[in-house]
C-alpha positions as protocol buffer text, in pm:
chain_id: "A"
residue {
  index: 1
  type: UNK
  ca { x: -972 y: -6460 z: 4012 }
}
residue {
  index: 2
  type: UNK
  ca { x: -773 y: -6206 z: 4216 }
}
residue {
  index: 3
  type: UNK
  ca { x: -480 y: -6257 z: 3962 }
}
residue {
  index: 4
  type: UNK
  ca { x: -707 y: -6236 z: 3659 }
}
residue {
  index: 5
  type: UNK
  ca { x: -850 y: -5890 z: 3786 }
}
residue {
  index: 6
  type: UNK
  ca { x: -501 y: -5749 z: 3862 }
}
residue {
  index: 7
  type: UNK
  ca { x: -428 y: -5859 z: 3502 }
}
residue {
  index: 8
  type: UNK
  ca { x: -721 y: -5670 z: 3362 }
}
residue {
  index: 9
  type: UNK
  ca { x: -671 y: -5385 z: 3584 }
}
residue {
  index: 10
  type: UNK
  ca { x: -302 y: -5338 z: 3467 }
}
residue {
  index: 11
  type: UNK
  ca { x: -404 y: -5391 z: 3103 }
}
residue {
  index: 12
  type: UNK
  ca { x: -703 y: -5115 z: 3101 }
}
residue {
  index: 13
  type: UNK
  ca { x: -433 y: -4886 z: 3260 }
}
residue {
  index: 14
  type: UNK
  ca { x: -184 y: -4944 z: 2955 }
}
residue {
  index: 15
  type: UNK
  ca { x: -467 y: -4881 z: 2707 }
}
residue {
  index: 16
  type: UNK
  ca { x: -595 y: -4581 z: 2869 }
}
residue {
  index: 17
  type: UNK
  ca { x: -251 y: -4455 z: 2824 }
}
residue {
  index: 18
  type: UNK
  ca { x: -235 y: -4542 z: 2500 }
}
residue {
  index: 19
  type: UNK
  ca { x: -562 y: -4412 z: 2394 }
}
residue {
  index: 20
  type: UNK
  ca { x: -449 y: -4087 z: 2538 }
}
residue {
  index: 21
  type: UNK
  ca { x: -112 y: -4074 z: 2343 }
}
residue {
  index: 22
  type: UNK
  ca { x: -286 y: -4140 z: 2026 }
}
residue {
  index: 23
  type: UNK
  ca { x: -433 y: -3831 z: 1935 }
}
residue {
  index: 24
  type: UNK
  ca { x: -106 y: -3645 z: 2003 }
}
residue {
  index: 25
  type: UNK
  ca { x: 87 y: -3883 z: 1767 }
}
residue {
  index: 26
  type: UNK
  ca { x: -144 y: -3832 z: 1515 }
}
residue {
  index: 27
  type: UNK
  ca { x: -141 y: -3432 z: 1504 }
}
residue {
  index: 28
  type: UNK
  ca { x: 222 y: -3463 z: 1517 }
}
residue {
  index: 29
  type: UNK
  ca { x: 215 y: -3694 z: 1187 }
}
residue {
  index: 30
  type: UNK
  ca { x: -34 y: -3466 z: 1039 }
}
residue {
  index: 31
  type: UNK
  ca { x: 145 y: -3147 z: 1106 }
}
residue {
  index: 32
  type: UNK
  ca { x: 466 y: -3304 z: 972 }
}
residue {
  index: 33
  type: UNK
  ca { x: 279 y: -3413 z: 683 }
}
residue {
  index: 34
  type: UNK
  ca { x: 181 y: -3060 z: 598 }
}
residue {
  index: 35
  type: UNK
  ca { x: 513 y: -2902 z: 668 }
}
residue {
  index: 36
  type: UNK
  ca { x: 665 y: -3157 z: 417 }
}
residue {
  index: 37
  type: UNK
  ca { x: 395 y: -3064 z: 153 }
}
residue {
  index: 38
  type: UNK
  ca { x: 467 y: -2672 z: 231 }
}
residue {
  index: 39
  type: UNK
  ca { x: 828 y: -2729 z: 159 }
}
residue {
  index: 40
  type: UNK
  ca { x: 788 y: -2890 z: -178 }
}
residue {
  index: 41
  type: UNK
  ca { x: 501 y: -2660 z: -284 }
}
residue {
  index: 42
  type: UNK
  ca { x: 733 y: -2337 z: -221 }
}
residue {
  index: 43
  type: UNK
  ca { x: 1016 y: -2468 z: -410 }
}
residue {
  index: 44
  type: UNK
  ca { x: 766 y: -2522 z: -725 }
}
residue {
  index: 45
  type: UNK
  ca { x: 620 y: -2138 z: -686 }
}
residue {
  index: 46
  type: UNK
  ca { x: 944 y: -2012 z: -589 }
}
residue {
  index: 47
  type: UNK
  ca { x: 1084 y: -2136 z: -955 }
}
residue {
  index: 48
  type: UNK
  ca { x: 767 y: -2051 z: -1117 }
}
residue {
  index: 49
  type: UNK
  ca { x: 792 y: -1691 z: -999 }
}
residue {
  index: 50
  type: UNK
  ca { x: 1171 y: -1652 z: -999 }
}
residue {
  index: 51
  type: UNK
  ca { x: 1201 y: -1781 z: -1347 }
}
residue {
  index: 52
  type: UNK
  ca { x: 898 y: -1575 z: -1520 }
}
residue {
  index: 53
  type: UNK
  ca { x: 718 y: -1882 z: -1625 }
}
residue {
  index: 54
  type: UNK
  ca { x: 466 y: -1839 z: -1874 }
}
residue {
  index: 55
  type: UNK
  ca { x: 340 y: -2185 z: -1974 }
}
residue {
  index: 56
  type: UNK
  ca { x: 294 y: -2374 z: -1633 }
}
residue {
  index: 57
  type: UNK
  ca { x: -91 y: -2395 z: -1679 }
}
residue {
  index: 58
  type: UNK
  ca { x: -96 y: -2706 z: -1427 }
}
residue {
  index: 59
  type: UNK
  ca { x: -117 y: -2408 z: -1179 }
}
residue {
  index: 60
  type: UNK
  ca { x: -487 y: -2368 z: -1263 }
}
residue {
  index: 61
  type: UNK
  ca { x: -553 y: -2682 z: -1068 }
}
residue {
  index: 62
  type: UNK
  ca { x: -390 y: -2525 z: -723 }
}
residue {
  index: 63
  type: UNK
  ca { x: -409 y: -2161 z: -739 }
}
residue {
  index: 64
  type: UNK
  ca { x: -803 y: -2126 z: -701 }
}
residue {
  index: 65
  type: UNK
  ca { x: -790 y: -1717 z: -609 }
}
residue {
  index: 66
  type: UNK
  ca { x: -579 y: -1421 z: -591 }
}
residue {
  index: 67
  type: UNK
  ca { x: -648 y: -1094 z: -420 }
}
residue {
  index: 68
  type: UNK
  ca { x: -430 y: -769 z: -446 }
}
residue {
  index: 69
  type: UNK
  ca { x: -521 y: -508 z: -198 }
}
residue {
  index: 70
  type: UNK
  ca { x: -386 y: -199 z: -298 }
}
residue {
  index: 71
  type: UNK
  ca { x: -364 y: 136 z: -190 }
}
residue {
  index: 72
  type: UNK
  ca { x: -245 y: 479 z: -319 }
}
residue {
  index: 73
  type: UNK
  ca { x: -5 y: 719 z: -138 }
}
residue {
  index: 74
  type: UNK
  ca { x: 128 y: 1061 z: -230 }
}
residue {
  index: 75
  type: UNK
  ca { x: 484 y: 1193 z: -152 }
}
residue {
  index: 76
  type: UNK
  ca { x: 402 y: 1279 z: 230 }
}
residue {
  index: 77
  type: UNK
  ca { x: 292 y: 900 z: 279 }
}
residue {
  index: 78
  type: UNK
  ca { x: -57 y: 989 z: 301 }
}
residue {
  index: 79
  type: UNK
  ca { x: -312 y: 734 z: 144 }
}
residue {
  index: 80
  type: UNK
  ca { x: -598 y: 883 z: -78 }
}
residue {
  index: 81
  type: UNK
  ca { x: -718 y: 579 z: -264 }
}
residue {
  index: 82
  type: UNK
  ca { x: -768 y: 236 z: -215 }
}
residue {
  index: 83
  type: UNK
  ca { x: -911 y: -97 z: -329 }
}
residue {
  index: 84
  type: UNK
  ca { x: -899 y: -481 z: -386 }
}
residue {
  index: 85
  type: UNK
  ca { x: -876 y: -684 z: -704 }
}
residue {
  index: 86
  type: UNK
  ca { x: -1002 y: -1050 z: -693 }
}
residue {
  index: 87
  type: UNK
  ca { x: -905 y: -1317 z: -948 }
}
residue {
  index: 88
  type: UNK
  ca { x: -1057 y: -1685 z: -971 }
}
residue {
  index: 89
  type: UNK
  ca { x: -1081 y: -1965 z: -1254 }
}
residue {
  index: 90
  type: UNK
  ca { x: -1407 y: -1822 z: -1351 }
}
residue {
  index: 91
  type: UNK
  ca { x: -1450 y: -1486 z: -1251 }
}
residue {
  index: 92
  type: UNK
  ca { x: -1288 y: -1166 z: -1142 }
}
residue {
  index: 93
  type: UNK
  ca { x: -1349 y: -835 z: -970 }
}
residue {
  index: 94
  type: UNK
  ca { x: -1146 y: -538 z: -1018 }
}
residue {
  index: 95
  type: UNK
  ca { x: -1152 y: -202 z: -889 }
}
residue {
  index: 96
  type: UNK
  ca { x: -895 y: 34 z: -1106 }
}
residue {
  index: 97
  type: UNK
  ca { x: -772 y: 341 z: -978 }
}
residue {
  index: 98
  type: UNK
  ca { x: -850 y: 631 z: -1130 }
}
residue {
  index: 99
  type: UNK
  ca { x: -746 y: 991 z: -1013 }
}
residue {
  index: 100
  type: UNK
  ca { x: -1079 y: 1090 z: -861 }
}
residue {
  index: 101
  type: UNK
  ca { x: -1287 y: 759 z: -785 }
}
residue {
  index: 102
  type: UNK
  ca { x: -1279 y: 348 z: -809 }
}
residue {
  index: 103
  type: UNK
  ca { x: -1449 y: 201 z: -1091 }
}
residue {
  index: 104
  type: UNK
  ca { x: -1521 y: -142 z: -1261 }
}
residue {
  index: 105
  type: UNK
  ca { x: -1519 y: -144 z: -1653 }
}
residue {
  index: 106
  type: UNK
  ca { x: -1699 y: -471 z: -1837 }
}
residue {
  index: 107
  type: UNK
  ca { x: -1377 y: -533 z: -2039 }
}
residue {
  index: 108
  type: UNK
  ca { x: -1193 y: -552 z: -1715 }
}
residue {
  index: 109
  type: UNK
  ca { x: -1312 y: -917 z: -1655 }
}
residue {
  index: 110
  type: UNK
  ca { x: -981 y: -1108 z: -1585 }
}
residue {
  index: 111
  type: UNK
  ca { x: -1009 y: -1477 z: -1451 }
}
residue {
  index: 112
  type: UNK
  ca { x: -699 y: -1681 z: -1391 }
}
residue {
  index: 113
  type: UNK
  ca { x: -768 y: -1931 z: -1666 }
}
residue {
  index: 114
  type: UNK
  ca { x: -389 y: -2009 z: -1748 }
}
residue {
  index: 115
  type: UNK
  ca { x: -48 y: -2028 z: -1606 }
}
residue {
  index: 116
  type: UNK
  ca { x: 76 y: -1698 z: -1737 }
}
residue {
  index: 117
  type: UNK
  ca { x: -177 y: -1495 z: -1546 }
}
residue {
  index: 118
  type: UNK
  ca { x: -92 y: -1668 z: -1247 }
}
residue {
  index: 119
  type: UNK
  ca { x: 244 y: -1611 z: -1249 }
}
residue {
  index: 120
  type: UNK
  ca { x: 217 y: -1231 z: -1398 }
}
residue {
  index: 121
  type: UNK
  ca { x: -28 y: -1147 z: -1123 }
}
residue {
  index: 122
  type: UNK
  ca { x: 191 y: -1289 z: -840 }
}
residue {
  index: 123
  type: UNK
  ca { x: 497 y: -1104 z: -942 }
}
residue {
  index: 124
  type: UNK
  ca { x: 346 y: -767 z: -909 }
}
residue {
  index: 125
  type: UNK
  ca { x: 593 y: -561 z: -758 }
}
residue {
  index: 126
  type: UNK
  ca { x: 549 y: -431 z: -433 }
}
residue {
  index: 127
  type: UNK
  ca { x: 554 y: -63 z: -530 }
}
residue {
  index: 128
  type: UNK
  ca { x: 447 y: 60 z: -869 }
}
residue {
  index: 129
  type: UNK
  ca { x: 398 y: 426 z: -1026 }
}
residue {
  index: 130
  type: UNK
  ca { x: 83 y: 579 z: -1132 }
}
residue {
  index: 131
  type: UNK
  ca { x: 209 y: 808 z: -1379 }
}
residue {
  index: 132
  type: UNK
  ca { x: 371 y: 560 z: -1588 }
}
residue {
  index: 133
  type: UNK
  ca { x: 128 y: 277 z: -1678 }
}
residue {
  index: 134
  type: UNK
  ca { x: 189 y: 76 z: -1323 }
}
residue {
  index: 135
  type: UNK
  ca { x: 554 y: 39 z: -1354 }
}
residue {
  index: 136
  type: UNK
  ca { x: 795 y: -73 z: -1089 }
}
residue {
  index: 137
  type: UNK
  ca { x: 930 y: 169 z: -878 }
}
residue {
  index: 138
  type: UNK
  ca { x: 1234 y: 137 z: -602 }
}
residue {
  index: 139
  type: UNK
  ca { x: 1145 y: 395 z: -359 }
}
residue {
  index: 140
  type: UNK
  ca { x: 832 y: 571 z: -180 }
}
residue {
  index: 141
  type: UNK
  ca { x: 939 y: 917 z: -192 }
}
residue {
  index: 142
  type: UNK
  ca { x: 761 y: 1031 z: -467 }
}
residue {
  index: 143
  type: UNK
  ca { x: 410 y: 833 z: -416 }
}
residue {
  index: 144
  type: UNK
  ca { x: 261 y: 547 z: -622 }
}
residue {
  index: 145
  type: UNK
  ca { x: 83 y: 228 z: -548 }
}
residue {
  index: 146
  type: UNK
  ca { x: 138 y: -19 z: -309 }
}
residue {
  index: 147
  type: UNK
  ca { x: 40 y: -362 z: -361 }
}
residue {
  index: 148
  type: UNK
  ca { x: -54 y: -663 z: -127 }
}
residue {
  index: 149
  type: UNK
  ca { x: -69 y: -1003 z: -298 }
}
residue {
  index: 150
  type: UNK
  ca { x: -246 y: -1299 z: -169 }
}
residue {
  index: 151
  type: UNK
  ca { x: -258 y: -1648 z: -313 }
}
residue {
  index: 152
  type: UNK
  ca { x: -510 y: -1910 z: -198 }
}
residue {
  index: 153
  type: UNK
  ca { x: -352 y: -2263 z: -279 }
}
residue {
  index: 154
  type: UNK
  ca { x: -445 y: -2621 z: -308 }
}
residue {
  index: 155
  type: UNK
  ca { x: -137 y: -2850 z: -238 }
}
residue {
  index: 156
  type: UNK
  ca { x: 30 y: -2932 z: -482 }
}
residue {
  index: 157
  type: UNK
  ca { x: 226 y: -3245 z: -389 }
}
residue {
  index: 158
  type: UNK
  ca { x: -29 y: -3370 z: -159 }
}
residue {
  index: 159
  type: UNK
  ca { x: -239 y: -3710 z: -206 }
}
residue {
  index: 160
  type: UNK
  ca { x: -275 y: -3822 z: -557 }
}
residue {
  index: 161
  type: UNK
  ca { x: -626 y: -3889 z: -485 }
}
residue {
  index: 162
  type: UNK
  ca { x: -684 y: -3514 z: -457 }
}
residue {
  index: 163
  type: UNK
  ca { x: -497 y: -3425 z: -783 }
}
residue {
  index: 164
  type: UNK
  ca { x: -674 y: -3330 z: -1149 }
}
residue {
  index: 165
  type: UNK
  ca { x: -891 y: -3473 z: -1271 }
}
residue {
  index: 166
  type: UNK
  ca { x: -1070 y: -3531 z: -928 }
}
residue {
  index: 167
  type: UNK
  ca { x: -1395 y: -3359 z: -984 }
}
residue {
  index: 168
  type: UNK
  ca { x: -1549 y: -3482 z: -656 }
}
residue {
  index: 169
  type: UNK
  ca { x: -1659 y: -3133 z: -468 }
}
residue {
  index: 170
  type: UNK
  ca { x: -1628 y: -3325 z: -107 }
}
residue {
  index: 171
  type: UNK
  ca { x: -1271 y: -3416 z: -161 }
}
residue {
  index: 172
  type: UNK
  ca { x: -1158 y: -3086 z: -306 }
}
residue {
  index: 173
  type: UNK
  ca { x: -1304 y: -2914 z: -43 }
}
residue {
  index: 174
  type: UNK
  ca { x: -1099 y: -3137 z: 191 }
}
residue {
  index: 175
  type: UNK
  ca { x: -775 y: -3102 z: 44 }
}
residue {
  index: 176
  type: UNK
  ca { x: -506 y: -2935 z: 244 }
}
residue {
  index: 177
  type: UNK
  ca { x: -529 y: -2585 z: 155 }
}
residue {
  index: 178
  type: UNK
  ca { x: -296 y: -2277 z: 222 }
}
residue {
  index: 179
  type: UNK
  ca { x: -251 y: -1899 z: 181 }
}
residue {
  index: 180
  type: UNK
  ca { x: 80 y: -1753 z: 24 }
}
residue {
  index: 181
  type: UNK
  ca { x: 149 y: -1355 z: 84 }
}
residue {
  index: 182
  type: UNK
  ca { x: 387 y: -1250 z: -222 }
}
residue {
  index: 183
  type: UNK
  ca { x: 626 y: -978 z: -218 }
}
residue {
  index: 184
  type: UNK
  ca { x: 814 y: -892 z: -509 }
}
residue {
  index: 185
  type: UNK
  ca { x: 1054 y: -580 z: -314 }
}
residue {
  index: 186
  type: UNK
  ca { x: 1361 y: -411 z: -449 }
}
residue {
  index: 187
  type: UNK
  ca { x: 1684 y: -468 z: -272 }
}
residue {
  index: 188
  type: UNK
  ca { x: 1702 y: -286 z: 31 }
}
residue {
  index: 189
  type: UNK
  ca { x: 1936 y: 8 z: -43 }
}
residue {
  index: 190
  type: UNK
  ca { x: 1969 y: 403 z: 20 }
}
residue {
  index: 191
  type: UNK
  ca { x: 1795 y: 553 z: -283 }
}
residue {
  index: 192
  type: UNK
  ca { x: 1806 y: 891 z: -133 }
}
residue {
  index: 193
  type: UNK
  ca { x: 1934 y: 1084 z: -462 }
}
residue {
  index: 194
  type: UNK
  ca { x: 2132 y: 1326 z: -257 }
}
residue {
  index: 195
  type: UNK
  ca { x: 2299 y: 1043 z: -65 }
}
residue {
  index: 196
  type: UNK
  ca { x: 2325 y: 723 z: -245 }
}
residue {
  index: 197
  type: UNK
  ca { x: 2590 y: 622 z: -482 }
}
residue {
  index: 198
  type: UNK
  ca { x: 2527 y: 536 z: -831 }
}
residue {
  index: 199
  type: UNK
  ca { x: 2585 y: 150 z: -738 }
}
residue {
  index: 200
  type: UNK
  ca { x: 2313 y: 175 z: -493 }
}
residue {
  index: 201
  type: UNK
  ca { x: 2040 y: 296 z: -748 }
}
residue {
  index: 202
  type: UNK
  ca { x: 2146 y: 23 z: -1001 }
}
residue {
  index: 203
  type: UNK
  ca { x: 2145 y: -248 z: -726 }
}
residue {
  index: 204
  type: UNK
  ca { x: 1788 y: -152 z: -637 }
}
residue {
  index: 205
  type: UNK
  ca { x: 1682 y: -135 z: -1016 }
}
residue {
  index: 206
  type: UNK
  ca { x: 1854 y: -450 z: -1083 }
}
residue {
  index: 207
  type: UNK
  ca { x: 1809 y: -688 z: -781 }
}
residue {
  index: 208
  type: UNK
  ca { x: 1466 y: -783 z: -631 }
}
residue {
  index: 209
  type: UNK
  ca { x: 1389 y: -966 z: -314 }
}
residue {
  index: 210
  type: UNK
  ca { x: 1130 y: -1240 z: -360 }
}
residue {
  index: 211
  type: UNK
  ca { x: 966 y: -1352 z: -48 }
}
residue {
  index: 212
  type: UNK
  ca { x: 683 y: -1590 z: -3 }
}
residue {
  index: 213
  type: UNK
  ca { x: 493 y: -1622 z: 322 }
}
residue {
  index: 214
  type: UNK
  ca { x: 324 y: -1955 z: 400 }
}
residue {
  index: 215
  type: UNK
  ca { x: 27 y: -1968 z: 603 }
}
residue {
  index: 216
  type: UNK
  ca { x: -185 y: -2275 z: 719 }
}
residue {
  index: 217
  type: UNK
  ca { x: -412 y: -2460 z: 722 }
}
residue {
  index: 218
  type: UNK
  ca { x: -692 y: -2250 z: 553 }
}
residue {
  index: 219
  type: UNK
  ca { x: -1034 y: -2319 z: 725 }
}
residue {
  index: 220
  type: UNK
  ca { x: -1360 y: -2327 z: 548 }
}
residue {
  index: 221
  type: UNK
  ca { x: -1448 y: -2024 z: 721 }
}
residue {
  index: 222
  type: UNK
  ca { x: -1188 y: -1808 z: 559 }
}
residue {
  index: 223
  type: UNK
  ca { x: -973 y: -1829 z: 908 }
}
residue {
  index: 224
  type: UNK
  ca { x: -591 y: -1934 z: 894 }
}
residue {
  index: 225
  type: UNK
  ca { x: -416 y: -2144 z: 1130 }
}
residue {
  index: 226
  type: UNK
  ca { x: -124 y: -2053 z: 1337 }
}
residue {
  index: 227
  type: UNK
  ca { x: 151 y: -2217 z: 1155 }
}
residue {
  index: 228
  type: UNK
  ca { x: 398 y: -1992 z: 932 }
}
residue {
  index: 229
  type: UNK
  ca { x: 713 y: -2044 z: 704 }
}
residue {
  index: 230
  type: UNK
  ca { x: 910 y: -1783 z: 528 }
}
residue {
  index: 231
  type: UNK
  ca { x: 1091 y: -1840 z: 195 }
}
residue {
  index: 232
  type: UNK
  ca { x: 1326 y: -1556 z: 44 }
}
residue {
  index: 233
  type: UNK
  ca { x: 1503 y: -1571 z: -286 }
}
residue {
  index: 234
  type: UNK
  ca { x: 1724 y: -1268 z: -421 }
}
residue {
  index: 235
  type: UNK
  ca { x: 1700 y: -1236 z: -817 }
}
residue {
  index: 236
  type: UNK
  ca { x: 1904 y: -1081 z: -1033 }
}
residue {
  index: 237
  type: UNK
  ca { x: 1698 y: -903 z: -1308 }
}
residue {
  index: 238
  type: UNK
  ca { x: 1414 y: -667 z: -1404 }
}
residue {
  index: 239
  type: UNK
  ca { x: 1062 y: -665 z: -1459 }
}
residue {
  index: 240
  type: UNK
  ca { x: 895 y: -708 z: -1798 }
}
residue {
  index: 241
  type: UNK
  ca { x: 574 y: -587 z: -1776 }
}
residue {
  index: 242
  type: UNK
  ca { x: 317 y: -664 z: -2032 }
}
residue {
  index: 243
  type: UNK
  ca { x: -62 y: -512 z: -2103 }
}
residue {
  index: 244
  type: UNK
  ca { x: -229 y: -837 z: -2249 }
}
residue {
  index: 245
  type: UNK
  ca { x: -480 y: -743 z: -2568 }
}
residue {
  index: 246
  type: UNK
  ca { x: -823 y: -632 z: -2441 }
}
residue {
  index: 247
  type: UNK
  ca { x: -763 y: -610 z: -2103 }
}
residue {
  index: 248
  type: UNK
  ca { x: -641 y: -329 z: -1865 }
}
residue {
  index: 249
  type: UNK
  ca { x: -435 y: -609 z: -1641 }
}
residue {
  index: 250
  type: UNK
  ca { x: -67 y: -531 z: -1613 }
}
residue {
  index: 251
  type: UNK
  ca { x: 126 y: -886 z: -1577 }
}
residue {
  index: 252
  type: UNK
  ca { x: 492 y: -870 z: -1446 }
}
residue {
  index: 253
  type: UNK
  ca { x: 754 y: -1122 z: -1539 }
}
residue {
  index: 254
  type: UNK
  ca { x: 1103 y: -1146 z: -1395 }
}
residue {
  index: 255
  type: UNK
  ca { x: 1362 y: -1113 z: -1672 }
}
residue {
  index: 256
  type: UNK
  ca { x: 1727 y: -1197 z: -1570 }
}
residue {
  index: 257
  type: UNK
  ca { x: 1975 y: -948 z: -1663 }
}
residue {
  index: 258
  type: UNK
  ca { x: 2250 y: -1008 z: -1899 }
}
residue {
  index: 259
  type: UNK
  ca { x: 2637 y: -941 z: -1799 }
}
residue {
  index: 260
  type: UNK
  ca { x: 2945 y: -886 z: -2006 }
}
residue {
  index: 261
  type: UNK
  ca { x: 3286 y: -841 z: -1952 }
}
residue {
  index: 262
  type: UNK
  ca { x: 3450 y: -498 z: -1991 }
}
residue {
  index: 263
  type: UNK
  ca { x: 3799 y: -372 z: -2014 }
}
């Protein structure tokens, strides 16, 4: 009996140790799986934005919301107007800037119902002009708009059971989701007109720095976890700006430069 009791005590101690380690192992497995998903999804989003994709409608199954928090600043760096544009598959809330006020117009309804709109919004430059149709600018000296793009995404390369045409609301809510801060910035060079060379100015106009900051996991209450991963790509090209018919929304797409040999 004593020997049996000792054996049971040893087995109980071992089982308790295993049970204490099991949650840590499961958390590590979950974190590794999420990091793998982020790495795979980052490749998809980088290629879509860098290539100026316009027919990637499958993104509507995963990018379920986009926000642009913009602020207008003058040549002295003072902000004098701000607002936030929000886009979902079924709705949009757009505060268009004007010289004296913010306003919403009925024709500004612009939901993200196709890949063209998603990629075009995520390619919005960090700085845009307010005197030339929101065209991209490469410096902050003369004033303009500063744009802060955030996309809310369900995992693209996650479990097959979570993929469309899955319409179970419970499974959709439990899908691994994350937040992406998208920055389309000009190449960092000295663009001071009195000091910068022509090469520096051309570099700022023709080379873009695309940055995607992934933050996860996204909680049901809107808060985001402590995991971060940053991806960057240098793009040789300019922005192609389009204004879809019946909408005031500008869409931006990367367009590669063409180079030729010269004597």
